[in-house]
C-alpha positions as CSV (number, residue, x, y, z in Angstrom):
1,X,5.6,13.5,-8.7
2,X,4.6,10.2,-9.8
3,X,4.2,7.7,-7.5
4,X,4.2,3.9,-7.7
5,X,2.8,1.6,-5.2
6,X,4.0,-2.1,-4.7
7,X,2.6,-5.0,-3.1
8,X,3.9,-7.5,-1.9
9,X,2.4,-11.0,0.6
10,X,3.2,-13.2,-0.6
11,X,3.9,-12.7,-5.0
12,X,5.3,-9.1,-6.0
13,X,2.6,-7.4,-7.7
14,X,4.4,-4.7,-9.2
15,X,2.7,-0.9,-10.1
16,X,3.1,-0.2,-13.5
17,X,0.9,2.9,-14.2
18,X,1.8,5.1,-10.7
19,X,0.7,7.3,-9.8
20,X,0.7,11.6,-9.9
21,X,0.6,13.1,-6.5
22,X,1.7,16.2,-5.4
23,X,3.9,15.0,-2.4
24,X,5.1,11.9,-0.5
25,X,3.2,12.5,1.9
26,X,-0.4,12.9,0.4
27,X,1.6,9.5,-1.3
28,X,1.7,8.1,2.1
29,X,-2.0,8.1,2.6
30,X,-3.2,7.0,-0.6
31,X,-1.1,3.9,0.5
32,X,-3.1,3.4,3.5
33,X,-5.9,4.0,1.4
34,X,-5.3,1.2,-0.6
35,X,-4.1,-1.2,2.0
36,X,-7.5,-1.3,3.7
37,X,-9.6,-1.0,0.5
38,X,-7.6,-5.0,0.1
39,X,-8.2,-5.7,3.6
40,X,-12.0,-4.9,3.2
41,X,-12.5,-6.8,0.2
42,X,-9.9,-9.7,1.6
43,X,-12.3,-10.1,4.7
44,X,-15.0,-10.4,2.5
45,X,-13.7,-13.9,1.7
46,X,-12.3,-14.5,5.3
47,X,-9.0,-13.1,5.1
48,X,-6.7,-10.7,6.9
49,X,-3.9,-9.8,5.3
50,X,-2.0,-8.5,8.3
51,X,1.7,-8.9,7.0
52,X,1.3,-7.6,3.2
53,X,3.1,-4.4,2.7
54,X,2.9,-1.2,0.0
55,X,5.9,-0.2,-0.6
56,X,6.6,3.6,-2.4
57,X,9.0,4.2,-5.2
58,X,9.5,7.3,-7.0
59,X,9.9,7.3,-11.2
60,X,12.8,6.1,-10.5
61,X,11.9,2.4,-8.8
62,X,14.0,4.1,-5.2
63,X,11.8,3.0,-2.3
64,X,10.5,5.7,-1.1
65,X,7.9,4.6,1.4
66,X,6.6,1.6,2.6
67,X,2.8,1.2,4.6
68,X,2.2,-2.4,6.2
69,X,-1.1,-3.4,6.1
70,X,-1.3,-3.4,10.0
71,X,-0.3,-0.3,10.8
72,X,-2.8,0.4,8.8
73,X,-5.4,-0.4,11.3
74,X,-5.8,0.7,15.0
75,X,-7.0,-2.5,16.9
76,X,-9.1,-2.4,20.1
77,X,-11.6,-5.1,22.7
């Protein structure tokens, strides 16, 4: 099944290629991995984009899940 990972922040970035993955659980794990990777790069620039969201859509464009960047982190003191 092909899943598309659309990034929403100040602007929307649509995934035109998508990725073949076996199921939605695997796609969600990939979305979490992608969010953490993006945040890692942004932290080096002094930013932490906690309001950003990745929407995971199927081949028909139907949203199947969302991954908020905030939910991918465990905050500790």
